[in-house]
C-alpha positions as CSV (number, residue, x, y, z in Angstrom):
1,X,89.9,-35.4,-70.0
2,X,89.1,-38.1,-72.2
3,X,91.6,-41.0,-71.3
4,X,91.6,-44.3,-73.6
5,X,94.5,-47.3,-73.1
6,X,95.4,-49.5,-76.0
7,X,97.7,-53.0,-75.7
8,X,99.2,-54.4,-78.8
9,X,100.7,-57.6,-78.4
10,X,104.0,-58.1,-80.4
11,X,107.1,-59.2,-79.3
12,X,108.3,-56.2,-81.8
13,X,107.2,-53.4,-79.6
14,X,110.6,-51.3,-78.9
15,X,110.9,-51.3,-82.8
16,X,107.3,-50.1,-83.7
17,X,107.3,-47.5,-81.0
18,X,110.1,-45.7,-82.5
19,X,109.1,-46.5,-86.2
20,X,106.3,-44.8,-85.0
21,X,107.8,-41.9,-83.3
22,X,110.4,-41.3,-86.1
23,X,107.1,-41.3,-88.7
24,X,105.1,-38.7,-86.4
25,X,108.4,-36.9,-86.0
26,X,108.1,-35.2,-88.8
27,X,104.7,-33.5,-88.3
28,X,104.6,-33.1,-84.8
29,X,106.7,-32.4,-81.8
30,X,108.1,-36.2,-80.5
31,X,110.6,-37.6,-77.4
32,X,111.4,-41.2,-77.3
33,X,113.8,-43.6,-76.4
34,X,113.8,-47.4,-77.0
35,X,111.6,-48.2,-73.9
36,X,109.2,-44.9,-74.6
37,X,107.9,-42.4,-76.9
38,X,105.6,-39.4,-76.5
39,X,103.4,-37.8,-79.3
40,X,101.9,-34.0,-78.9
41,X,99.3,-34.2,-81.2
42,X,97.0,-30.6,-82.1
43,X,94.2,-32.0,-79.9
44,X,96.1,-35.1,-77.4
45,X,99.4,-36.6,-76.3
46,X,99.8,-39.7,-76.8
47,X,102.3,-41.7,-74.5
48,X,103.8,-45.3,-75.5
49,X,105.5,-47.5,-74.2
50,X,107.3,-51.2,-74.8
51,X,107.8,-53.9,-73.2
52,X,108.7,-57.4,-73.5
53,X,105.5,-58.7,-75.0
54,X,103.5,-56.0,-75.9
55,X,103.5,-51.8,-76.7
56,X,101.4,-50.0,-74.6
57,X,99.8,-46.8,-75.9
58,X,98.1,-44.0,-73.7
59,X,95.7,-41.2,-75.3
60,X,94.8,-37.9,-73.4
61,X,92.6,-35.5,-74.8
62,X,89.9,-33.1,-74.4
63,X,87.8,-34.5,-76.8
64,X,86.5,-37.7,-76.8
65,X,86.1,-37.6,-80.7
66,X,90.0,-36.8,-81.1
67,X,90.3,-39.8,-78.8
68,X,88.3,-42.2,-81.1
69,X,89.9,-40.6,-84.5
70,X,93.5,-41.0,-82.6
71,X,92.8,-45.0,-81.9
72,X,92.4,-45.8,-85.1
73,X,95.1,-43.8,-86.5
74,X,97.2,-45.4,-84.1
75,X,96.3,-48.7,-84.9
76,X,96.2,-48.2,-88.8
77,X,99.8,-47.2,-88.7
78,X,101.1,-50.0,-86.0
79,X,99.5,-52.2,-89.0
80,X,101.0,-50.8,-91.7
81,X,104.9,-50.6,-90.0
82,X,104.1,-54.2,-88.5
83,X,102.6,-55.6,-91.6
84,X,104.4,-59.1,-91.4
85,X,102.3,-59.8,-88.3
86,X,99.2,-57.8,-88.8
87,X,96.5,-56.7,-87.5
88,X,98.0,-56.8,-84.4
89,X,95.6,-58.0,-81.6
90,X,95.2,-53.9,-80.1
91,X,92.8,-54.1,-77.5
92,X,91.7,-50.6,-75.7
93,X,90.4,-50.3,-72.3
94,X,87.0,-47.8,-72.4
95,X,87.4,-44.2,-72.8
96,X,86.9,-42.2,-69.4
97,X,85.7,-38.9,-68.9
98,X,87.2,-37.1,-65.8
């Protein structure tokens, strides 16, 4: 399993989490609240958590290539929703196979 963890510093993390989840709910299975969300993509799961100063994202998949594609997709979509403060400073941890 490949896992990537990312953190985007923003005071609007709850707003962006909800926008991302609503956007993806038209194509994928999604669950979310003001503080947490989960998106089930065909090849991965993205779990999001809103804190006071950041949006935390964990991507889990069996395919390392999918992790890289989803990281790019998350950043691209997040910057689109956060256009007033984009590009957000997104920091990813190393993808780690288990």
